[in-house]
Each structure stands twice: as C-alpha cells, then as structure tokens.
FIKOLZA-1660 file (N, C-alpha, C; in steps of 0.1 Angstrom, whole numbers, plus 5000, padded with zeros to 4 digits):
% residues 93
   i   px   py   pz ch aa at
   1 5002 4991 5004  A  I  N
   1 5000 5002 4996  A  I CA
   1 5010 5011 4998  A  I  C
   2 5001 5020 4993  A  S  N
   2 5015 5034 4995  A  S CA
   2 5008 5052 4993  A  S  C
   3 5004 5056 5002  A  L  N
   3 4994 5063 5008  A  L CA
   3 5002 5073 4998  A  L  C
   4 5002 5079 4990  A  S  N
   4 4998 5098 4992  A  S CA
   4 5004 5109 4997  A  S  C
   5 5003 5124 4998  A  P  N
   5 4997 5126 5009  A  P CA
   5 4985 5129 5010  A  P  C
   6 4983 5132 5024  A  C  N
   6 4969 5134 5027  A  C CA
   6 4965 5150 5036  A  C  C
   7 4957 5153 5033  A  F  N
   7 4952 5164 5040  A  F CA
   7 4937 5165 5042  A  F  C
   8 4938 5181 5061  A  R  N
   8 4929 5178 5064  A  R CA
   8 4928 5200 5068  A  R  C
   9 4917 5200 5060  A  D  N
   9 4918 5218 5059  A  D CA
   9 4905 5216 5070  A  D  C
  10 4907 5224 5070  A  G  N
  10 4895 5225 5087  A  G CA
  10 4884 5219 5091  A  G  C
  11 4874 5215 5081  A  Q  N
  11 4866 5198 5087  A  Q CA
  11 4866 5186 5066  A  Q  C
  12 4874 5196 5064  A  S  N
  12 4880 5191 5048  A  S CA
  12 4886 5180 5045  A  S  C
  13 4888 5167 5040  A  G  N
  13 4905 5154 5043  A  G CA
  13 4902 5154 5030  A  G  C
  14 4912 5142 5022  A  K  N
  14 4916 5138 5013  A  K CA
  14 4924 5129 5011  A  K  C
  15 4925 5121 5011  A  L  N
  15 4935 5102 5012  A  L CA
  15 4931 5100 4998  A  L  C
  16 4942 5093 4995  A  T  N
  16 4948 5084 4976  A  T CA
  16 4953 5074 4990  A  T  C
  17 4951 5066 4982  A  V  N
  17 4960 5046 4982  A  V CA
  17 4962 5044 4967  A  V  C
  18 4975 5041 4974  A  D  N
  18 4976 5030 4958  A  D CA
  18 4970 5038 4949  A  D  C
  19 4963 5033 4936  A  D  N
  19 4959 5036 4921  A  D CA
  19 4939 5032 4924  A  D  C
  20 4940 5035 4940  A  Y  N
  20 4921 5033 4941  A  Y CA
  20 4915 5054 4940  A  Y  C
  21 4925 5056 4939  A  G  N
  21 4920 5077 4932  A  G CA
  21 4914 5080 4945  A  G  C
  22 4915 5093 4949  A  A  N
  22 4910 5097 4959  A  A CA
  22 4901 5102 4966  A  A  C
  23 4900 5096 4976  A  K  N
  23 4882 5099 4984  A  K CA
  23 4890 5113 4994  A  K  C
  24 4874 5117 4990  A  T  N
  24 4876 5129 4998  A  T CA
  24 4867 5128 5012  A  T  C
  25 4865 5135 5019  A  G  N
  25 4855 5139 5031  A  G CA
  25 4851 5148 5040  A  G  C
  26 4840 5143 5044  A  K  N
  26 4836 5164 5054  A  K CA
  26 4835 5154 5070  A  K  C
  27 4837 5154 5077  A  S  N
  27 4837 5154 5097  A  S CA
  27 4821 5160 5102  A  S  C
  28 4817 5151 5104  A  P  N
  28 4804 5160 5114  A  P CA
  28 4808 5167 5124  A  P  C
  29 4799 5176 5122  A  G  N
  29 4800 5191 5132  A  G CA
  29 4806 5200 5131  A  G  C
  30 4805 5210 5139  A  M  N
  30 4812 5220 5138  A  M CA
  30 4829 5215 5147  A  M  C
  31 4836 5203 5148  A  M  N
  31 4850 5206 5150  A  M CA
  31 4861 5206 5137  A  M  C
  32 4871 5213 5143  A  R  N
  32 4874 5214 5124  A  R CA
  32 4887 5210 5132  A  R  C
  33 4895 5202 5137  A  Q  N
  33 4907 5197 5139  A  Q CA
  33 4908 5186 5146  A  Q  C
  34 4922 5183 5153  A  L  N
  34 4918 5170 5166  A  L CA
  34 4922 5176 5178  A  L  C
  35 4925 5179 5190  A  N  N
  35 4923 5176 5197  A  N CA
  35 4922 5165 5210  A  N  C
  36 4935 5162 5214  A  I  N
  36 4937 5152 5219  A  I CA
  36 4941 5156 5235  A  I  C
  37 4946 5142 5246  A  N  N
  37 4944 5148 5259  A  N CA
  37 4960 5139 5260  A  N  C
  38 4958 5126 5256  A  G  N
  38 4969 5115 5256  A  G CA
  38 4973 5112 5245  A  G  C
  39 4982 5098 5244  A  P  N
  39 4989 5100 5226  A  P CA
  39 4985 5085 5219  A  P  C
  40 4985 5093 5208  A  L  N
  40 4977 5097 5195  A  L CA
  40 4976 5080 5192  A  L  C
  41 4973 5068 5190  A  Y  N
  41 4975 5054 5186  A  Y CA
  41 4976 5056 5168  A  Y  C
  42 4984 5049 5162  A  V  N
  42 4984 5050 5145  A  V CA
  42 4992 5033 5148  A  V  C
  43 4975 5028 5137  A  G  N
  43 4982 5019 5133  A  G CA
  43 4967 5009 5136  A  G  C
  44 4970 4995 5131  A  G  N
  44 4960 4980 5131  A  G CA
  44 4958 4979 5143  A  G  C
  45 4950 4974 5149  A  M  N
  45 4937 4966 5162  A  M CA
  45 4937 4948 5154  A  M  C
  46 4938 4941 5165  A  K  N
  46 4936 4921 5159  A  K CA
  46 4924 4924 5164  A  K  C
  47 4918 4915 5157  A  E  N
  47 4905 4908 5159  A  E CA
  47 4896 4928 5159  A  E  C
  48 4894 4935 5146  A  I  N
  48 4893 4946 5143  A  I CA
  48 4878 4946 5139  A  I  C
  49 4866 4936 5133  A  A  N
  49 4863 4938 5132  A  A CA
  49 4849 4928 5142  A  A  C
  50 4853 4923 5152  A  L  N
  50 4845 4924 5167  A  L CA
  50 4848 4938 5175  A  L  C
  51 4855 4943 5173  A  H  N
  51 4857 4952 5179  A  H CA
  51 4855 4966 5173  A  H  C
  52 4842 4966 5158  A  T  N
  52 4837 4973 5153  A  T CA
  52 4824 4968 5149  A  T  C
  53 4822 4962 5157  A  N  N
  53 4808 4954 5153  A  N CA
  53 4808 4950 5134  A  N  C
  54 4816 4945 5136  A  R  N
  54 4815 4942 5118  A  R CA
  54 4817 4957 5107  A  R  C
  55 4815 4965 5114  A  Q  N
  55 4821 4978 5103  A  Q CA
  55 4833 4980 5096  A  Q  C
  56 4843 4971 5104  A  Y  N
  56 4854 4966 5087  A  Y CA
  56 4856 4956 5089  A  Y  C
  57 4861 4946 5082  A  M  N
  57 4868 4939 5080  A  M CA
  57 4885 4935 5087  A  M  C
  58 4890 4946 5081  A  R  N
  58 4900 4942 5083  A  R CA
  58 4914 4957 5085  A  R  C
  59 4921 4959 5090  A  G  N
  59 4924 4973 5089  A  G CA
  59 4935 4976 5083  A  G  C
  60 4937 4985 5090  A  F  N
  60 4955 4994 5076  A  F CA
  60 4967 4975 5075  A  F  C
  61 4972 4976 5064  A  V  N
  61 4981 4969 5058  A  V CA
  61 4996 4978 5050  A  V  C
  62 5004 4985 5053  A  G  N
  62 5012 4988 5045  A  G CA
  62 5028 4994 5058  A  G  C
  63 5025 5000 5050  A  C  N
  63 5039 5012 5064  A  C CA
  63 5033 5027 5061  A  C  C
  64 5036 5034 5071  A  I  N
  64 5036 5046 5070  A  I CA
  64 5047 5056 5077  A  I  C
  65 5056 5056 5068  A  S  N
  65 5064 5063 5067  A  S CA
  65 5069 5078 5069  A  S  C
  66 5059 5093 5069  A  H  N
  66 5056 5103 5072  A  H CA
  66 5044 5109 5081  A  H  C
  67 5050 5109 5090  A  F  N
  67 5037 5120 5093  A  F CA
  67 5036 5132 5102  A  F  C
  68 5029 5143 5094  A  T  N
  68 5029 5155 5098  A  T CA
  68 5014 5165 5104  A  T  C
  69 5025 5170 5112  A  L  N
  69 5003 5174 5123  A  L CA
  69 5011 5189 5112  A  L  C
  70 4999 5201 5113  A  S  N
  70 5005 5210 5114  A  S CA
  70 5010 5221 5103  A  S  C
  71 5014 5206 5095  A  T  N
  71 5021 5212 5078  A  T CA
  71 5034 5218 5087  A  T  C
  72 5039 5219 5094  A  D  N
  72 5053 5212 5104  A  D CA
  72 5054 5210 5116  A  D  C
  73 5047 5202 5121  A  Y  N
  73 5050 5196 5127  A  Y CA
  73 5059 5181 5120  A  Y  C
  74 5069 5174 5123  A  H  N
  74 5069 5160 5111  A  H CA
  74 5071 5150 5127  A  H  C
  75 5067 5141 5129  A  I  N
  75 5070 5126 5136  A  I CA
  75 5078 5117 5130  A  I  C
  76 5081 5114 5131  A  S  N
  76 5093 5102 5132  A  S CA
  76 5089 5094 5140  A  S  C
  77 5074 5084 5136  A  L  N
  77 5070 5072 5142  A  L CA
  77 5075 5065 5148  A  L  C
  78 5087 5058 5146  A  V  N
  78 5095 5039 5153  A  V CA
  78 5102 5055 5161  A  V  C
  79 5106 5065 5161  A  D  N
  79 5114 5075 5168  A  D CA
  79 5112 5080 5175  A  D  C
  80 5096 5087 5176  A  D  N
  80 5090 5090 5189  A  D CA
  80 5081 5078 5199  A  D  C
  81 5081 5071 5191  A  A  N
  81 5068 5059 5196  A  A CA
  81 5075 5061 5208  A  A  C
  82 5052 5064 5213  A  T  N
  82 5066 5056 5236  A  T CA
  82 5064 5036 5248  A  T  C
  83 5057 5038 5226  A  D  N
  83 5054 5020 5228  A  D CA
  83 5056 5015 5210  A  D  C
  84 5052 5002 5213  A  G  N
  84 5052 4992 5200  A  G CA
  84 5055 4981 5196  A  G  C
  85 5046 4977 5186  A  K  N
  85 5042 4961 5191  A  K CA
  85 5046 4963 5176  A  K  C
  86 5053 4952 5165  A  N  N
  86 5056 4943 5159  A  N CA
  86 5054 4956 5143  A  N  C
  87 5067 4960 5150  A  I  N
  87 5070 4980 5135  A  I CA
  87 5084 4969 5138  A  I  C
  88 5080 4976 5119  A  N  N
  88 5101 4977 5112  A  N CA
  88 5093 4984 5099  A  N  C
  89 5106 4992 5103  A  T  N
  89 5108 4996 5090  A  T CA
  89 5106 4994 5076  A  T  C
  90 5098 5008 5071  A  C  N
  90 5097 5008 5056  A  C CA
  90 5100 5005 5049  A  C  C
  91 5103 4992 5037  A  G  N
  91 5108 4996 5026  A  G CA
  91 5109 5002 5017  A  G  C
  92 5114 5005 5005  A  T  N
  92 5116 5010 4996  A  T CA
  92 5112 5011 4983  A  T  C
  93 5109 5016 4972  A  K  N
  93 5103 5008 4962  A  K CA
  93 5117 5015 4949  A  K  C
% end
C-alpha cells in the first residue's frame, strides 16, 4: 500500500491510497481540528471486526513512513513512539 499525501483543511479531508483514486470527505458537526489529551494511536488492531461490530473487516496493512501535523510538525513514528508492537522499518521501492 502506498499513501499519497493526505490533506485536511478544517472539516474537509482527502486521502489517496495506491491506484484507487482520491477519497474526499467532511467530518460531521462543528469540529475543525483533532484535540487529544493523551497519546495518539496509529496502527492496526487485532480482531478489528469484533471491536467495530463488523463495520470494518480488516485494518491497515502497509507502511506509514512520514507523519506530519499542522504542516510543520513532523513525527518520526519509530523514534518518537512511546510503545510499539510488530514495528518494522518501511521498505523502499
């Protein structure tokens, strides 16, 4: 899986995965940003179908190599992680 740059501007967002084309969407309600008071979880989940009432049958499989917040806050997912399981470095194409 290859993710092209993902964008969010206020409530609108865009995500492109491999050759499936871009998906755009808009978050509901009035919220325009992500506010969290604890760690941000990025990754997969065991038994995702069970935990999501079968809304999702499988989670993310692939590599996230670059993660940026607020256009200028770059995060090294491996170096900056507080915990991790089954973490491998991303391969090169």
